[in-house]
C-alpha positions as CSV (number, residue, x, y, z in Angstrom):
1,X,78.8,332.1,-51.2
2,X,76.2,334.1,-49.6
3,X,76.2,337.9,-50.0
4,X,76.1,340.0,-46.9
5,X,75.0,343.5,-47.6
6,X,77.0,346.6,-46.5
7,X,74.7,347.7,-43.7
8,X,74.2,344.2,-42.5
9,X,72.2,343.1,-39.2
10,X,73.6,340.9,-36.9
11,X,70.6,338.5,-37.5
12,X,71.6,338.8,-41.4
13,X,75.2,338.0,-40.6
14,X,73.5,335.1,-38.4
15,X,71.7,333.7,-41.2
16,X,74.8,334.0,-44.0
17,X,76.8,332.4,-41.5
18,X,74.1,329.5,-41.3
19,X,74.0,329.2,-45.1
20,X,77.7,328.8,-45.4
21,X,78.0,326.2,-42.5
22,X,75.4,324.2,-43.9
23,X,77.0,324.5,-47.6
24,X,80.2,323.0,-46.3
25,X,77.8,320.3,-44.7
26,X,78.9,320.6,-41.2
27,X,76.6,320.6,-37.9
28,X,76.7,323.3,-35.2
29,X,78.8,320.6,-33.4
30,X,81.3,319.6,-36.0
31,X,82.2,323.5,-36.8
32,X,82.5,323.9,-32.9
33,X,85.0,321.2,-32.5
34,X,86.9,322.3,-35.2
35,X,87.5,325.6,-33.8
36,X,87.4,325.0,-30.5
37,X,84.0,326.9,-29.4
38,X,80.8,325.5,-27.7
39,X,78.3,324.3,-30.1
40,X,75.6,326.9,-28.2
41,X,78.3,329.8,-29.4
42,X,77.6,328.5,-33.2
43,X,74.1,329.1,-32.6
44,X,74.1,332.1,-30.9
45,X,76.0,333.6,-34.0
46,X,73.5,331.9,-36.3
47,X,70.7,333.8,-34.2
48,X,73.1,336.9,-34.5
49,X,73.5,337.2,-30.8
50,X,76.1,339.3,-29.6
51,X,79.2,336.9,-29.3
52,X,82.2,339.3,-29.5
53,X,84.5,339.9,-32.4
54,X,87.1,337.2,-31.7
55,X,84.6,334.6,-31.4
56,X,83.5,335.5,-34.9
57,X,86.3,335.7,-36.1
58,X,87.3,332.2,-35.1
59,X,83.9,330.5,-36.3
60,X,84.5,332.2,-39.7
61,X,87.7,330.4,-39.8
62,X,86.1,327.1,-39.5
63,X,84.3,327.8,-42.7
64,X,87.4,329.2,-44.3
65,X,86.2,332.6,-44.5
66,X,87.2,335.9,-43.3
67,X,86.2,340.0,-42.4
68,X,86.8,342.3,-44.9
69,X,86.7,346.3,-44.4
70,X,85.2,348.0,-47.3
71,X,84.1,351.1,-49.0
72,X,80.3,351.3,-48.0
73,X,77.8,351.5,-51.3
74,X,74.9,353.4,-51.7
75,X,71.9,350.8,-51.8
76,X,69.4,352.3,-54.0
77,X,66.6,350.1,-52.9
78,X,66.9,351.3,-49.3
79,X,67.0,355.0,-50.2
80,X,63.6,354.7,-52.0
81,X,62.3,352.9,-49.0
82,X,63.0,355.7,-46.6
83,X,61.8,358.3,-49.5
84,X,58.2,356.3,-49.1
85,X,58.4,356.2,-45.2
């Protein structure tokens, strides 16, 4: 399972989404048909484009995944990078 950091960027989410889809050996077309979306929409998600929350939730359901709201955790590596800037 791919780890999605707390301060995830859309492109990072898209990459994790793609890895999860490929781990299930699904093509974009197969996943799209499974959840009633267009293949282009799956491609947009994987590119980190804005498709809307309902669309993301539908696509995640096809991967047997969901979203969870969690307490943000401090990423000490990112804080160190800010100090170096």
